[in-house]
C-alpha beads as a LAMMPS data file, in Angstrom:
LAMMPS data file: protein, C-alpha beads

198 atoms
197 bonds

1 atom types
1 bond types

-500.0 500.0 xlo xhi
-500.0 500.0 ylo yhi
-500.0 500.0 zlo zhi

Masses

1 110.0

Atoms # bond

1 1 1 -3.005 -4.111 -23.914
2 1 1 -0.710 -5.708 -21.375
3 1 1 -1.869 -7.024 -17.968
4 1 1 -0.751 -3.922 -16.096
5 1 1 -2.633 -1.560 -18.388
6 1 1 -5.758 -3.724 -18.214
7 1 1 -5.614 -3.829 -14.398
8 1 1 -5.092 -0.086 -14.180
9 1 1 -8.024 0.495 -16.555
10 1 1 -10.325 -1.472 -14.262
11 1 1 -9.329 0.612 -11.232
12 1 1 -9.726 3.897 -13.161
13 1 1 -13.157 2.811 -14.290
14 1 1 -14.122 2.131 -10.675
15 1 1 -12.972 5.664 -9.761
16 1 1 -15.022 7.203 -12.572
17 1 1 -18.125 5.320 -11.497
18 1 1 -17.884 6.961 -8.049
19 1 1 -18.088 10.485 -9.449
20 1 1 -21.933 10.731 -9.459
21 1 1 -21.926 9.929 -5.746
22 1 1 -19.770 12.949 -5.010
23 1 1 -22.691 15.186 -6.046
24 1 1 -24.836 13.854 -3.214
25 1 1 -22.381 13.020 -0.441
26 1 1 -19.851 14.887 1.636
27 1 1 -16.445 14.750 -0.042
28 1 1 -12.934 15.278 1.349
29 1 1 -9.779 15.539 -0.794
30 1 1 -6.886 14.111 1.259
31 1 1 -3.361 14.778 -0.054
32 1 1 -0.815 12.900 2.051
33 1 1 2.728 11.647 2.465
34 1 1 3.820 8.552 4.331
35 1 1 6.305 5.797 5.083
36 1 1 6.126 2.013 4.699
37 1 1 8.008 -1.059 5.867
38 1 1 7.821 -3.673 3.108
39 1 1 8.860 -7.330 3.007
40 1 1 8.066 -10.679 1.462
41 1 1 7.118 -13.860 3.244
42 1 1 10.171 -15.926 3.985
43 1 1 10.849 -18.656 1.413
44 1 1 12.123 -21.563 3.558
45 1 1 15.455 -22.891 2.359
46 1 1 15.938 -20.015 -0.083
47 1 1 15.897 -16.610 1.644
48 1 1 14.519 -14.431 4.409
49 1 1 13.074 -10.976 3.728
50 1 1 13.868 -8.090 6.071
51 1 1 11.792 -4.894 5.879
52 1 1 13.421 -1.574 4.878
53 1 1 11.883 1.883 5.001
54 1 1 10.127 3.281 1.915
55 1 1 7.896 6.233 1.166
56 1 1 4.586 7.026 -0.600
57 1 1 3.041 10.271 -1.835
58 1 1 -0.495 10.647 -3.107
59 1 1 -4.107 11.706 -2.526
60 1 1 -7.509 10.129 -1.931
61 1 1 -11.170 11.101 -1.944
62 1 1 -13.295 10.235 1.101
63 1 1 -16.950 10.132 -0.016
64 1 1 -19.691 9.828 2.605
65 1 1 -20.401 10.603 6.237
66 1 1 -20.084 7.915 8.921
67 1 1 -19.744 5.179 6.337
68 1 1 -17.492 6.327 3.516
69 1 1 -15.775 5.121 0.366
70 1 1 -12.166 6.196 -0.227
71 1 1 -10.424 5.553 -3.561
72 1 1 -6.845 6.758 -3.776
73 1 1 -3.775 7.127 -5.931
74 1 1 -0.168 6.974 -4.648
75 1 1 3.348 6.947 -5.991
76 1 1 5.195 4.372 -3.857
77 1 1 8.766 3.325 -3.263
78 1 1 9.127 -0.031 -1.524
79 1 1 12.354 -1.567 -0.337
80 1 1 13.343 -4.852 1.237
81 1 1 16.452 -6.930 1.835
82 1 1 16.702 -10.612 0.921
83 1 1 19.063 -12.596 3.108
84 1 1 20.337 -16.153 2.819
85 1 1 21.370 -17.963 6.007
86 1 1 23.832 -20.828 5.842
87 1 1 24.814 -22.940 8.849
88 1 1 28.320 -24.289 9.079
89 1 1 28.486 -26.547 12.161
90 1 1 27.596 -24.134 15.009
91 1 1 28.154 -20.956 12.945
92 1 1 25.301 -19.242 11.069
93 1 1 26.345 -16.984 8.208
94 1 1 23.867 -14.416 6.835
95 1 1 24.504 -13.139 3.309
96 1 1 22.600 -10.298 1.680
97 1 1 21.641 -11.632 -1.763
98 1 1 19.430 -8.775 -2.963
99 1 1 18.125 -5.344 -2.004
100 1 1 15.103 -4.740 -4.267
101 1 1 14.117 -1.102 -4.755
102 1 1 10.606 -1.173 -6.234
103 1 1 8.792 1.880 -7.553
104 1 1 5.193 1.926 -8.679
105 1 1 1.665 3.317 -8.627
106 1 1 -0.641 2.094 -5.827
107 1 1 -4.446 2.332 -6.123
108 1 1 -6.397 1.532 -2.916
109 1 1 -10.200 1.231 -2.814
110 1 1 -11.159 1.439 0.839
111 1 1 -14.419 1.417 2.800
112 1 1 -14.353 3.017 6.207
113 1 1 -16.434 3.734 9.312
114 1 1 -16.194 6.994 11.309
115 1 1 -17.105 6.911 14.971
116 1 1 -18.563 10.445 14.694
117 1 1 -19.984 12.650 11.894
118 1 1 -17.481 13.763 9.272
119 1 1 -17.787 17.369 10.491
120 1 1 -16.585 16.493 14.028
121 1 1 -13.288 18.212 14.925
122 1 1 -11.876 14.975 16.362
123 1 1 -12.703 11.599 14.858
124 1 1 -11.542 8.039 14.931
125 1 1 -11.893 5.739 11.878
126 1 1 -11.402 2.124 10.838
127 1 1 -11.104 0.985 7.213
128 1 1 -10.529 -2.008 4.980
129 1 1 -10.452 -2.855 1.279
130 1 1 -8.399 -3.998 -1.680
131 1 1 -5.504 -2.329 -3.438
132 1 1 -3.326 -2.869 -6.474
133 1 1 0.268 -1.767 -6.973
134 1 1 1.610 -1.530 -10.498
135 1 1 5.387 -1.633 -10.845
136 1 1 6.785 1.131 -13.052
137 1 1 10.458 0.603 -12.297
138 1 1 12.649 -1.659 -10.251
139 1 1 16.284 -1.217 -9.336
140 1 1 17.964 -4.202 -7.772
141 1 1 21.268 -4.647 -6.061
142 1 1 21.402 -8.398 -6.708
143 1 1 23.820 -11.299 -6.852
144 1 1 21.294 -13.632 -8.462
145 1 1 18.474 -13.287 -10.983
146 1 1 15.024 -12.430 -9.570
147 1 1 11.738 -11.791 -11.330
148 1 1 9.013 -9.499 -9.919
149 1 1 5.425 -9.602 -11.161
150 1 1 4.121 -6.294 -12.486
151 1 1 0.930 -6.188 -10.353
152 1 1 0.732 -6.777 -6.588
153 1 1 -2.872 -7.252 -5.410
154 1 1 -3.449 -6.702 -1.705
155 1 1 -6.001 -6.445 1.085
156 1 1 -5.786 -3.675 3.691
157 1 1 -6.979 -3.105 7.225
158 1 1 -6.211 -0.029 9.340
159 1 1 -7.320 2.877 11.464
160 1 1 -7.086 6.628 11.344
161 1 1 -7.392 9.716 13.526
162 1 1 -8.751 13.083 12.378
163 1 1 -7.723 16.294 14.175
164 1 1 -9.462 19.303 12.680
165 1 1 -8.042 19.571 9.130
166 1 1 -5.243 17.067 9.755
167 1 1 -5.311 13.266 9.686
168 1 1 -3.090 10.278 10.382
169 1 1 -3.646 6.785 9.009
170 1 1 -1.892 3.509 9.807
171 1 1 -2.545 0.252 8.022
172 1 1 -1.381 -3.251 7.114
173 1 1 -1.452 -4.649 3.583
174 1 1 -1.093 -8.362 2.903
175 1 1 -0.547 -9.610 -0.617
176 1 1 -3.117 -11.831 -2.315
177 1 1 -1.078 -13.046 -5.288
178 1 1 2.480 -14.370 -5.364
179 1 1 4.613 -11.570 -6.745
180 1 1 8.171 -12.779 -6.179
181 1 1 9.484 -16.367 -6.210
182 1 1 6.881 -18.348 -4.220
183 1 1 6.063 -15.568 -1.764
184 1 1 3.537 -12.812 -1.104
185 1 1 4.206 -9.285 0.019
186 1 1 3.514 -7.719 3.442
187 1 1 3.565 -4.009 4.238
188 1 1 3.020 -1.790 7.222
189 1 1 2.355 1.871 6.326
190 1 1 1.461 5.202 7.837
191 1 1 0.243 8.404 6.150
192 1 1 -0.244 11.977 7.342
193 1 1 -1.975 14.797 5.478
194 1 1 -4.689 17.422 5.367
195 1 1 -8.421 17.277 4.589
196 1 1 -9.935 19.673 2.023
197 1 1 -13.749 19.564 2.233
198 1 1 -16.123 20.245 -0.668

Bonds

1 1 1 2
2 1 2 3
3 1 3 4
4 1 4 5
5 1 5 6
6 1 6 7
7 1 7 8
8 1 8 9
9 1 9 10
10 1 10 11
11 1 11 12
12 1 12 13
13 1 13 14
14 1 14 15
15 1 15 16
16 1 16 17
17 1 17 18
18 1 18 19
19 1 19 20
20 1 20 21
21 1 21 22
22 1 22 23
23 1 23 24
24 1 24 25
25 1 25 26
26 1 26 27
27 1 27 28
28 1 28 29
29 1 29 30
30 1 30 31
31 1 31 32
32 1 32 33
33 1 33 34
34 1 34 35
35 1 35 36
36 1 36 37
37 1 37 38
38 1 38 39
39 1 39 40
40 1 40 41
41 1 41 42
42 1 42 43
43 1 43 44
44 1 44 45
45 1 45 46
46 1 46 47
47 1 47 48
48 1 48 49
49 1 49 50
50 1 50 51
51 1 51 52
52 1 52 53
53 1 53 54
54 1 54 55
55 1 55 56
56 1 56 57
57 1 57 58
58 1 58 59
59 1 59 60
60 1 60 61
61 1 61 62
62 1 62 63
63 1 63 64
64 1 64 65
65 1 65 66
66 1 66 67
67 1 67 68
68 1 68 69
69 1 69 70
70 1 70 71
71 1 71 72
72 1 72 73
73 1 73 74
74 1 74 75
75 1 75 76
76 1 76 77
77 1 77 78
78 1 78 79
79 1 79 80
80 1 80 81
81 1 81 82
82 1 82 83
83 1 83 84
84 1 84 85
85 1 85 86
86 1 86 87
87 1 87 88
88 1 88 89
89 1 89 90
90 1 90 91
91 1 91 92
92 1 92 93
93 1 93 94
94 1 94 95
95 1 95 96
96 1 96 97
97 1 97 98
98 1 98 99
99 1 99 100
100 1 100 101
101 1 101 102
102 1 102 103
103 1 103 104
104 1 104 105
105 1 105 106
106 1 106 107
107 1 107 108
108 1 108 109
109 1 109 110
110 1 110 111
111 1 111 112
112 1 112 113
113 1 113 114
114 1 114 115
115 1 115 116
116 1 116 117
117 1 117 118
118 1 118 119
119 1 119 120
120 1 120 121
121 1 121 122
122 1 122 123
123 1 123 124
124 1 124 125
125 1 125 126
126 1 126 127
127 1 127 128
128 1 128 129
129 1 129 130
130 1 130 131
131 1 131 132
132 1 132 133
133 1 133 134
134 1 134 135
135 1 135 136
136 1 136 137
137 1 137 138
138 1 138 139
139 1 139 140
140 1 140 141
141 1 141 142
142 1 142 143
143 1 143 144
144 1 144 145
145 1 145 146
146 1 146 147
147 1 147 148
148 1 148 149
149 1 149 150
150 1 150 151
151 1 151 152
152 1 152 153
153 1 153 154
154 1 154 155
155 1 155 156
156 1 156 157
157 1 157 158
158 1 158 159
159 1 159 160
160 1 160 161
161 1 161 162
162 1 162 163
163 1 163 164
164 1 164 165
165 1 165 166
166 1 166 167
167 1 167 168
168 1 168 169
169 1 169 170
170 1 170 171
171 1 171 172
172 1 172 173
173 1 173 174
174 1 174 175
175 1 175 176
176 1 176 177
177 1 177 178
178 1 178 179
179 1 179 180
180 1 180 181
181 1 181 182
182 1 182 183
183 1 183 184
184 1 184 185
185 1 185 186
186 1 186 187
187 1 187 188
188 1 188 189
189 1 189 190
190 1 190 191
191 1 191 192
192 1 192 193
193 1 193 194
194 1 194 195
195 1 195 196
196 1 196 197
197 1 197 198
């Protein structure tokens, strides 16, 4: 079993362990689609990373009332642009050295707090928690050789707004492990979808 399969197995086990709780708590299925702006920390003397727009599509389960647990599953496409800057006297020359196009499966495990009961027609939420993104494919427009780690572990903070059956979430994910060269990932994201109550 490789490292990616092992990591994915741990997350799937965590999801399975939450199933008994769904029998006792309020549950919402939340299919959604969203966008992200992904980049790496700059690596001084090597490259700068500029964010490019990517997308994600998935679903999550919100389990609980004011305090809730929300595991999720997403197909993600993350893009960034790596730029090298060279200074020649008073002239700075920026050269694009790579445009990574990373595809993978993202599994967030979030804990949130609603400001009103889950049944309220309008609600505001805050949330935080870990996530793991497992690369399934990468397409690179590169001029040099780059190596990407298969698993990107992250921590998330964000907020959301519920309007009747609709919701909007916005969050920030910062990488925990170094996934490319000597850098960690950073991502801003927003999702919109519908809530299906059980």
